[in-house]
N, CA, C and O atoms as a GROMACS GRO file, in nm:
protein
  480
    1MET      N    1   9.152  16.145   7.707
    1MET     CA    2   9.247  16.131   7.795
    1MET      C    3   9.278  16.016   7.878
    1MET      O    4   9.378  15.946   7.868
    2ALA      N    5   9.170  16.003   7.975
    2ALA     CA    6   9.191  15.877   8.022
    2ALA      C    7   9.206  15.722   7.978
    2ALA      O    8   9.247  15.621   8.035
    3ASP      N    9   9.156  15.749   7.852
    3ASP     CA   10   9.144  15.616   7.774
    3ASP      C   11   9.284  15.605   7.733
    3ASP      O   12   9.337  15.499   7.765
    4ALA      N   13   9.368  15.703   7.660
    4ALA     CA   14   9.482  15.683   7.607
    4ALA      C   15   9.606  15.652   7.754
    4ALA      O   16   9.702  15.577   7.738
    5PHE      N   17   9.580  15.718   7.881
    5PHE     CA   18   9.634  15.690   7.988
    5PHE      C   19   9.626  15.546   7.994
    5PHE      O   20   9.729  15.479   7.983
    6GLU      N   21   9.507  15.490   8.010
    6GLU     CA   22   9.449  15.347   8.054
    6GLU      C   23   9.506  15.247   7.962
    6GLU      O   24   9.527  15.135   8.007
    7ARG      N   25   9.538  15.280   7.816
    7ARG     CA   26   9.594  15.199   7.708
    7ARG      C   27   9.746  15.217   7.760
    7ARG      O   28   9.801  15.109   7.781
    8PHE      N   29   9.823  15.332   7.786
    8PHE     CA   30   9.960  15.323   7.828
    8PHE      C   31   9.990  15.239   7.934
    8PHE      O   32  10.076  15.152   7.922
    9LEU      N   33   9.916  15.260   8.056
    9LEU     CA   34   9.912  15.192   8.174
    9LEU      C   35   9.920  15.044   8.176
    9LEU      O   36   9.997  14.976   8.244
   10ALA      N   37   9.807  14.994   8.070
   10ALA     CA   38   9.808  14.820   8.081
   10ALA      C   39   9.928  14.790   7.979
   10ALA      O   40  10.000  14.692   7.998
   11ALA      N   41   9.953  14.898   7.839
   11ALA     CA   42  10.085  14.822   7.782
   11ALA      C   43  10.219  14.817   7.884
   11ALA      O   44  10.302  14.728   7.864
   12ARG      N   45  10.239  14.907   7.987
   12ARG     CA   46  10.332  14.912   8.062
   12ARG      C   47  10.340  14.805   8.167
   12ARG      O   48  10.447  14.760   8.208
   13LEU      N   49  10.200  14.761   8.215
   13LEU     CA   50  10.222  14.690   8.326
   13LEU      C   51  10.178  14.517   8.276
   13LEU      O   52  10.169  14.417   8.348
   14ALA      N   53  10.159  14.531   8.136
   14ALA     CA   54  10.123  14.398   8.081
   14ALA      C   55  10.244  14.317   8.117
   14ALA      O   56  10.350  14.376   8.131
   15PRO      N   57  10.237  14.172   8.135
   15PRO     CA   58  10.390  14.082   8.116
   15PRO      C   59  10.413  14.092   7.982
   15PRO      O   60  10.325  14.125   7.902
   16PRO      N   61  10.561  14.056   7.944
   16PRO     CA   62  10.610  14.067   7.819
   16PRO      C   63  10.569  13.947   7.732
   16PRO      O   64  10.542  13.846   7.797
   17GLU      N   65  10.562  13.938   7.632
   17GLU     CA   66  10.486  13.832   7.523
   17GLU      C   67  10.618  13.753   7.529
   17GLU      O   68  10.732  13.798   7.529
   18ARG      N   69  10.570  13.599   7.533
   18ARG     CA   70  10.648  13.502   7.518
   18ARG      C   71  10.566  13.375   7.506
   18ARG      O   72  10.452  13.363   7.551
   19MET      N   73  10.635  13.283   7.440
   19MET     CA   74  10.565  13.159   7.423
   19MET      C   75  10.534  13.072   7.516
   19MET      O   76  10.610  13.056   7.611
   20PRO      N   77  10.418  13.002   7.504
   20PRO     CA   78  10.398  12.935   7.630
   20PRO      C   79  10.469  12.822   7.688
   20PRO      O   80  10.514  12.748   7.600
   21ASP      N   81  10.486  12.796   7.771
   21ASP     CA   82  10.584  12.676   7.850
   21ASP      C   83  10.514  12.565   7.865
   21ASP      O   84  10.448  12.528   7.962
   22ARG      N   85  10.538  12.488   7.714
   22ARG     CA   86  10.487  12.363   7.704
   22ARG      C   87  10.512  12.243   7.817
   22ARG      O   88  10.424  12.162   7.845
   23ARG      N   89  10.633  12.241   7.873
   23ARG     CA   90  10.676  12.149   7.982
   23ARG      C   91  10.581  12.174   8.118
   23ARG      O   92  10.561  12.083   8.199
   24PHE      N   93  10.537  12.280   8.131
   24PHE     CA   94  10.474  12.321   8.268
   24PHE      C   95  10.337  12.276   8.219
   24PHE      O   96  10.270  12.216   8.303
   25VAL      N   97  10.288  12.292   8.110
   25VAL     CA   98  10.147  12.293   8.048
   25VAL      C   99  10.116  12.128   8.070
   25VAL      O  100  10.010  12.077   8.108
   26SER      N  101  10.242  12.064   8.033
   26SER     CA  102  10.223  11.886   8.018
   26SER      C  103  10.246  11.855   8.152
   26SER      O  104  10.199  11.747   8.186
   27ILE      N  105  10.297  11.911   8.226
   27ILE     CA  106  10.278  11.855   8.388
   27ILE      C  107  10.165  11.880   8.454
   27ILE      O  108  10.105  11.798   8.524
   28VAL      N  109  10.130  12.004   8.433
   28VAL     CA  110   9.976  12.008   8.503
   28VAL      C  111   9.885  11.927   8.411
   28VAL      O  112   9.779  11.891   8.461
   29HIS      N  113   9.907  11.893   8.294
   29HIS     CA  114   9.780  11.793   8.221
   29HIS      C  115   9.802  11.671   8.295
   29HIS      O  116   9.706  11.603   8.331
   30SER      N  117   9.920  11.640   8.319
   30SER     CA  118   9.920  11.498   8.374
   30SER      C  119   9.910  11.483   8.490
   30SER      O  120   9.876  11.372   8.531
   31ARG      N  121   9.936  11.590   8.584
   31ARG     CA  122   9.865  11.590   8.747
   31ARG      C  123   9.701  11.586   8.739
   31ARG      O  124   9.627  11.518   8.811
   32ILE      N  125   9.667  11.666   8.646
   32ILE     CA  126   9.491  11.639   8.629
   32ILE      C  127   9.440  11.545   8.591
   32ILE      O  128   9.326  11.519   8.629
   33LEU      N  129   9.519  11.448   8.486
   33LEU     CA  130   9.470  11.348   8.435
   33LEU      C  131   9.504  11.234   8.581
   33LEU      O  132   9.408  11.169   8.623
   34LEU      N  133   9.599  11.223   8.628
   34LEU     CA  134   9.642  11.134   8.757
   34LEU      C  135   9.550  11.183   8.864
   34LEU      O  136   9.527  11.095   8.947
   35GLU      N  137   9.488  11.299   8.888
   35GLU     CA  138   9.376  11.315   8.988
   35GLU      C  139   9.239  11.272   8.966
   35GLU      O  140   9.165  11.233   9.056
   36ASP      N  141   9.206  11.279   8.838
   36ASP     CA  142   9.115  11.217   8.786
   36ASP      C  143   9.103  11.068   8.820
   36ASP      O  144   9.007  11.022   8.882
   37ARG      N  145   9.223  10.981   8.766
   37ARG     CA  146   9.212  10.842   8.796
   37ARG      C  147   9.213  10.838   8.953
   37ARG      O  148   9.129  10.769   9.011
   38LEU      N  149   9.277  10.886   9.002
   38LEU     CA  150   9.270  10.852   9.168
   38LEU      C  151   9.138  10.860   9.216
   38LEU      O  152   9.080  10.778   9.288
   39ALA      N  153   9.084  10.994   9.160
   39ALA     CA  154   8.929  11.032   9.217
   39ALA      C  155   8.812  10.910   9.150
   39ALA      O  156   8.700  10.900   9.202
   40ALA      N  157   8.841  10.848   9.066
   40ALA     CA  158   8.765  10.743   8.998
   40ALA      C  159   8.804  10.647   9.089
   40ALA      O  160   8.718  10.618   9.173
   41GLU      N  161   8.925  10.582   9.095
   41GLU     CA  162   8.960  10.478   9.212
   41GLU      C  163   8.902  10.495   9.334
   41GLU      O  164   8.838  10.400   9.378
   42ARG      N  165   8.910  10.598   9.401
   42ARG     CA  166   8.851  10.637   9.528
   42ARG      C  167   8.686  10.595   9.540
   42ARG      O  168   8.632  10.534   9.632
   43ARG      N  169   8.628  10.645   9.425
   43ARG     CA  170   8.483  10.613   9.419
   43ARG      C  171   8.483  10.463   9.418
   43ARG      O  172   8.433  10.404   9.513
   44THR      N  173   8.521  10.416   9.346
   44THR     CA  174   8.530  10.258   9.304
   44THR      C  175   8.537  10.207   9.422
   44THR      O  176   8.441  10.136   9.452
   45LEU      N  177   8.642  10.222   9.521
   45LEU     CA  178   8.701  10.193   9.659
   45LEU      C  179   8.570  10.165   9.742
   45LEU      O  180   8.530  10.054   9.776
   46VAL      N  181   8.494  10.318   9.777
   46VAL     CA  182   8.414  10.341   9.827
   46VAL      C  183   8.303  10.261   9.796
   46VAL      O  184   8.271  10.182   9.886
   47ALA      N  185   8.234  10.260   9.692
   47ALA     CA  186   8.145  10.151   9.650
   47ALA      C  187   8.151  10.013   9.697
   47ALA      O  188   8.065   9.949   9.757
   48ASP      N  189   8.315   9.963   9.644
   48ASP     CA  190   8.331   9.835   9.717
   48ASP      C  191   8.307   9.817   9.858
   48ASP      O  192   8.263   9.712   9.905
   49LEU      N  193   8.344   9.944   9.941
   49LEU     CA  194   8.348   9.881  10.107
   49LEU      C  195   8.194   9.905  10.144
   49LEU      O  196   8.152   9.851  10.247
   50ILE      N  197   8.103   9.985  10.062
   50ILE     CA  198   7.994   9.952  10.117
   50ILE      C  199   7.912   9.820  10.072
   50ILE      O  200   7.834   9.758  10.144
   51LYS      N  201   7.943   9.792   9.954
   51LYS     CA  202   7.886   9.647   9.903
   51LYS      C  203   7.932   9.553  10.023
   51LYS      O  204   7.855   9.488  10.095
   52GLN      N  205   8.080   9.557  10.032
   52GLN     CA  206   8.159   9.455  10.153
   52GLN      C  207   8.076   9.470  10.288
   52GLN      O  208   8.043   9.363  10.339
   53LEU      N  209   8.038   9.584  10.354
   53LEU     CA  210   7.981   9.579  10.470
   53LEU      C  211   7.834   9.559  10.466
   53LEU      O  212   7.783   9.514  10.569
   54VAL      N  213   7.750   9.586  10.357
   54VAL     CA  214   7.625   9.505  10.351
   54VAL      C  215   7.662   9.348  10.353
   54VAL      O  216   7.614   9.278  10.442
   55ALA      N  217   7.744   9.294  10.260
   55ALA     CA  218   7.724   9.174  10.279
   55ALA      C  219   7.782   9.106  10.429
   55ALA      O  220   7.736   9.010  10.489
   56LEU      N  221   7.876   9.175  10.459
   56LEU     CA  222   7.936   9.104  10.588
   56LEU      C  223   7.797   9.144  10.710
   56LEU      O  224   7.783   9.064  10.802
   57ILE      N  225   7.731   9.226  10.705
   57ILE     CA  226   7.606   9.264  10.782
   57ILE      C  227   7.512   9.162  10.730
   57ILE      O  228   7.481   9.091  10.825
   58ALA      N  229   7.467   9.133  10.649
   58ALA     CA  230   7.406   9.021  10.596
   58ALA      C  231   7.407   8.888  10.638
   58ALA      O  232   7.310   8.826  10.681
   59VAL      N  233   7.586   8.826  10.617
   59VAL     CA  234   7.611   8.708  10.645
   59VAL      C  235   7.612   8.717  10.821
   59VAL      O  236   7.605   8.611  10.882
   60ALA      N  237   7.621   8.845  10.896
   60ALA     CA  238   7.634   8.816  11.061
   60ALA      C  239   7.482   8.808  11.072
   60ALA      O  240   7.444   8.705  11.127
   61ALA      N  241   7.394   8.884  11.039
   61ALA     CA  242   7.244   8.855  11.071
   61ALA      C  243   7.205   8.710  11.064
   61ALA      O  244   7.153   8.646  11.155
   62ALA      N  245   7.238   8.663  10.940
   62ALA     CA  246   7.208   8.527  10.910
   62ALA      C  247   7.238   8.439  10.997
   62ALA      O  248   7.157   8.354  11.036
   63LEU      N  249   7.393   8.453  11.052
   63LEU     CA  250   7.450   8.355  11.149
   63LEU      C  251   7.369   8.378  11.288
   63LEU      O  252   7.336   8.281  11.356
   64TRP      N  253   7.346   8.484  11.318
   64TRP     CA  254   7.275   8.534  11.419
   64TRP      C  255   7.139   8.435  11.448
   64TRP      O  256   7.114   8.358  11.541
   65PHE      N  257   7.069   8.469  11.337
   65PHE     CA  258   6.926   8.402  11.347
   65PHE      C  259   6.954   8.247  11.353
   65PHE      O  260   6.881   8.169  11.415
   66MET      N  261   7.065   8.208  11.286
   66MET     CA  262   7.058   8.057  11.289
   66MET      C  263   7.116   8.007  11.413
   66MET      O  264   7.086   7.894  11.450
   67GLY      N  265   7.200   8.082  11.483
   67GLY     CA  266   7.258   8.071  11.621
   67GLY      C  267   7.148   8.055  11.732
   67GLY      O  268   7.164   7.993  11.838
   68ARG      N  269   7.025   8.126  11.689
   68ARG     CA  270   6.897   8.165  11.771
   68ARG      C  271   6.822   8.034  11.780
   68ARG      O  272   6.764   7.996  11.882
   69ALA      N  273   6.832   7.945  11.625
   69ALA     CA  274   6.728   7.862  11.686
   69ALA      C  275   6.761   7.741  11.756
   69ALA      O  276   6.880   7.709  11.761
   70ALA      N  277   6.668   7.664  11.814
   70ALA     CA  278   6.690   7.589  11.921
   70ALA      C  279   6.783   7.474  11.894
   70ALA      O  280   6.873   7.460  11.976
   71PRO      N  281   6.774   7.382  11.784
   71PRO     CA  282   6.855   7.281  11.796
   71PRO      C  283   7.020   7.327  11.749
   71PRO      O  284   7.111   7.245  11.761
   72VAL      N  285   7.045   7.456  11.697
   72VAL     CA  286   7.168   7.509  11.710
   72VAL      C  287   7.206   7.543  11.834
   72VAL      O  288   7.314   7.504  11.878
   73ALA      N  289   7.122   7.622  11.906
   73ALA     CA  290   7.162   7.665  12.016
   73ALA      C  291   7.202   7.589  12.125
   73ALA      O  292   7.273   7.618  12.222
   74GLU      N  293   7.125   7.451  12.082
   74GLU     CA  294   7.178   7.364  12.212
   74GLU      C  295   7.304   7.307  12.176
   74GLU      O  296   7.379   7.291  12.272
   75TRP      N  297   7.359   7.265  12.040
   75TRP     CA  298   7.453   7.217  11.989
   75TRP      C  299   7.579   7.330  12.043
   75TRP      O  300   7.675   7.305  12.116
   76PHE      N  301   7.549   7.431  11.993
   76PHE     CA  302   7.651   7.527  12.058
   76PHE      C  303   7.670   7.514  12.221
   76PHE      O  304   7.784   7.497  12.263
   77ALA      N  305   7.591   7.518  12.288
   77ALA     CA  306   7.566   7.505  12.433
   77ALA      C  307   7.682   7.399  12.481
   77ALA      O  308   7.778   7.417  12.555
   78GLN      N  309   7.637   7.281  12.409
   78GLN     CA  310   7.730   7.149  12.443
   78GLN      C  311   7.878   7.152  12.387
   78GLN      O  312   7.965   7.108  12.462
   79HIS      N  313   7.915   7.199  12.266
   79HIS     CA  314   8.035   7.197  12.199
   79HIS      C  315   8.079   7.356  12.181
   79HIS      O  316   8.074   7.413  12.072
   80ARG      N  317   8.110   7.399  12.267
   80ARG     CA  318   8.160   7.565  12.256
   80ARG      C  319   8.269   7.558  12.157
   80ARG      O  320   8.273   7.631  12.058
   81ALA      N  321   8.361   7.467  12.187
   81ALA     CA  322   8.506   7.484  12.094
   81ALA      C  323   8.464   7.498  11.981
   81ALA      O  324   8.485   7.595  11.909
   82ALA      N  325   8.379   7.367  11.946
   82ALA     CA  326   8.368   7.346  11.811
   82ALA      C  327   8.269   7.417  11.736
   82ALA      O  328   8.262   7.396  11.615
   83GLY      N  329   8.182   7.508  11.798
   83GLY     CA  330   8.102   7.649  11.742
   83GLY      C  331   8.176   7.762  11.698
   83GLY      O  332   8.156   7.829  11.596
   84LEU      N  333   8.271   7.777  11.793
   84LEU     CA  334   8.360   7.899  11.785
   84LEU      C  335   8.453   7.886  11.665
   84LEU      O  336   8.478   7.977  11.586
   85ALA      N  337   8.512   7.734  11.659
   85ALA     CA  338   8.616   7.730  11.524
   85ALA      C  339   8.517   7.727  11.414
   85ALA      O  340   8.563   7.765  11.306
   86ALA      N  341   8.400   7.694  11.415
   86ALA     CA  342   8.304   7.690  11.278
   86ALA      C  343   8.266   7.850  11.277
   86ALA      O  344   8.276   7.909  11.169
   87LEU      N  345   8.238   7.900  11.356
   87LEU     CA  346   8.253   8.045  11.341
   87LEU      C  347   8.363   8.125  11.271
   87LEU      O  348   8.346   8.211  11.186
   88LEU      N  349   8.485   8.080  11.324
   88LEU     CA  350   8.592   8.146  11.289
   88LEU      C  351   8.644   8.109  11.145
   88LEU      O  352   8.708   8.187  11.074
   89VAL      N  353   8.617   8.006  11.118
   89VAL     CA  354   8.647   7.933  10.959
   89VAL      C  355   8.553   8.026  10.907
   89VAL      O  356   8.603   8.103  10.825
   90ALA      N  357   8.411   8.044  10.933
   90ALA     CA  358   8.325   8.088  10.838
   90ALA      C  359   8.356   8.240  10.825
   90ALA      O  360   8.311   8.289  10.722
   91PHE      N  361   8.420   8.321  10.904
   91PHE     CA  362   8.414   8.452  10.891
   91PHE      C  363   8.566   8.453  10.825
   91PHE      O  364   8.561   8.543  10.741
   92GLY      N  365   8.661   8.411  10.823
   92GLY     CA  366   8.788   8.351  10.745
   92GLY      C  367   8.745   8.338  10.590
   92GLY      O  368   8.808   8.389  10.498
   93LEU      N  369   8.647   8.274  10.578
   93LEU     CA  370   8.607   8.228  10.436
   93LEU      C  371   8.563   8.360  10.373
   93LEU      O  372   8.610   8.404  10.268
   94LEU      N  373   8.454   8.428  10.460
   94LEU     CA  374   8.405   8.541  10.431
   94LEU      C  375   8.491   8.647  10.388
   94LEU      O  376   8.482   8.701  10.278
   95VAL      N  377   8.591   8.682  10.494
   95VAL     CA  378   8.705   8.768  10.471
   95VAL      C  379   8.793   8.747  10.308
   95VAL      O  380   8.817   8.824  10.215
   96ALA      N  381   8.815   8.639  10.330
   96ALA     CA  382   8.890   8.593  10.195
   96ALA      C  383   8.789   8.614  10.037
   96ALA      O  384   8.830   8.647   9.926
   97LEU      N  385   8.691   8.593  10.067
   97LEU     CA  386   8.544   8.625   9.952
   97LEU      C  387   8.564   8.748   9.932
   97LEU      O  388   8.585   8.796   9.820
   98LEU      N  389   8.560   8.815  10.041
   98LEU     CA  390   8.515   8.994  10.007
   98LEU      C  391   8.644   9.046   9.971
   98LEU      O  392   8.649   9.142   9.894
   99SER      N  393   8.755   8.992  10.021
   99SER     CA  394   8.898   9.103   9.979
   99SER      C  395   8.933   9.055   9.852
   99SER      O  396   9.022   9.109   9.786
  100ARG      N  397   8.866   8.951   9.809
  100ARG     CA  398   8.930   8.910   9.658
  100ARG      C  399   8.895   9.027   9.546
  100ARG      O  400   8.777   9.061   9.553
  101ARG      N  401   8.956   9.081   9.465
  101ARG     CA  402   8.909   9.141   9.356
  101ARG      C  403   8.933   9.115   9.232
  101ARG      O  404   9.036   9.165   9.185
  102PRO      N  405   8.857   9.040   9.154
  102PRO     CA  406   8.907   8.996   9.019
  102PRO      C  407   8.909   9.104   8.941
  102PRO      O  408   8.833   9.201   8.945
  103GLY      N  409   9.039   9.075   8.839
  103GLY     CA  410   9.062   9.174   8.734
  103GLY      C  411   9.095   9.308   8.785
  103GLY      O  412   9.098   9.408   8.713
  104ALA      N  413   9.119   9.307   8.903
  104ALA     CA  414   9.194   9.431   8.944
  104ALA      C  415   9.355   9.446   8.968
  104ALA      O  416   9.426   9.356   9.015
  105ASN      N  417   9.382   9.524   8.944
  105ASN     CA  418   9.573   9.521   8.909
  105ASN      C  419   9.613   9.653   9.064
  105ASN      O  420   9.608   9.773   9.035
  106PRO      N  421   9.640   9.622   9.177
  106PRO     CA  422   9.653   9.690   9.284
  106PRO      C  423   9.749   9.785   9.261
  106PRO      O  424   9.738   9.896   9.312
  107GLY      N  425   9.858   9.752   9.179
  107GLY     CA  426   9.976   9.826   9.161
  107GLY      C  427   9.961   9.921   9.052
  107GLY      O  428  10.035  10.019   9.043
  108ALA      N  429   9.869   9.897   8.971
  108ALA     CA  430   9.847   9.988   8.854
  108ALA      C  431   9.850  10.147   8.890
  108ALA      O  432   9.904  10.218   8.805
  109ILE      N  433   9.806  10.201   8.989
  109ILE     CA  434   9.751  10.327   9.041
  109ILE      C  435   9.864  10.369   9.082
  109ILE      O  436   9.895  10.483   9.048
  110ASN      N  437   9.961  10.288   9.168
  110ASN     CA  438  10.079  10.302   9.257
  110ASN      C  439  10.172  10.377   9.103
  110ASN      O  440  10.211  10.493   9.086
  111HIS      N  441  10.183  10.261   9.019
  111HIS     CA  442  10.301  10.283   8.929
  111HIS      C  443  10.245  10.400   8.837
  111HIS      O  444  10.337  10.463   8.786
  112VAL      N  445  10.115  10.449   8.801
  112VAL     CA  446  10.110  10.574   8.746
  112VAL      C  447  10.130  10.695   8.847
  112VAL      O  448  10.177  10.801   8.806
  113ALA      N  449  10.099  10.680   8.959
  113ALA     CA  450  10.123  10.788   9.046
  113ALA      C  451  10.274  10.814   9.084
  113ALA      O  452  10.307  10.928   9.118
  114SER      N  453  10.373  10.706   9.079
  114SER     CA  454  10.501  10.724   9.086
  114SER      C  455  10.563  10.780   8.973
  114SER      O  456  10.646  10.869   8.992
  115SER      N  457  10.536  10.740   8.853
  115SER     CA  458  10.588  10.796   8.725
  115SER      C  459  10.522  10.937   8.693
  115SER      O  460  10.583  10.997   8.605
  116ALA      N  461  10.422  10.997   8.738
  116ALA     CA  462  10.362  11.118   8.732
  116ALA      C  463  10.489  11.209   8.814
  116ALA      O  464  10.560  11.295   8.762
  117VAL      N  465  10.493  11.165   8.950
  117VAL     CA  466  10.589  11.237   9.033
  117VAL      C  467  10.718  11.253   8.977
  117VAL      O  468  10.776  11.359   8.952
  118SER      N  469  10.763  11.119   8.956
  118SER     CA  470  10.889  11.145   8.892
  118SER      C  471  10.942  11.235   8.777
  118SER      O  472  11.058  11.268   8.752
  119ARG      N  473  10.820  11.268   8.712
  119ARG     CA  474  10.836  11.345   8.565
  119ARG      C  475  10.828  11.498   8.611
  119ARG      O  476  10.836  11.588   8.528
  120CYS      N  477  10.810  11.524   8.762
  120CYS     CA  478  10.806  11.687   8.803
  120CYS      C  479  10.935  11.686   8.834
  120CYS      O  480  10.989  11.789   8.874
   0.00000   0.00000   0.00000
């Protein structure tokens, strides 16, 4: 008797049979794909940041050791402005070198994100 009642109750409480909502499924699928792409981009950005920080620390350590050498220290003591200008130029070149990403299209992810959001 309990089995018959459970079947009756399950049949009455079940949602009505209908076709799957393909539009909803495609929206959810596109958002999942977008999130996967963004996660991969975040991993790449974090890895690049770590590499750039290691490179920056290595260059700073090299400059510090070079600056501690007696001939260089004497030259910096006599020509402070020229030494500061040389360090600023070296830092600017390092920043330019590290911030350049060959082969990367920075607008590609933004385009994918905006097209996925506009479809919703």
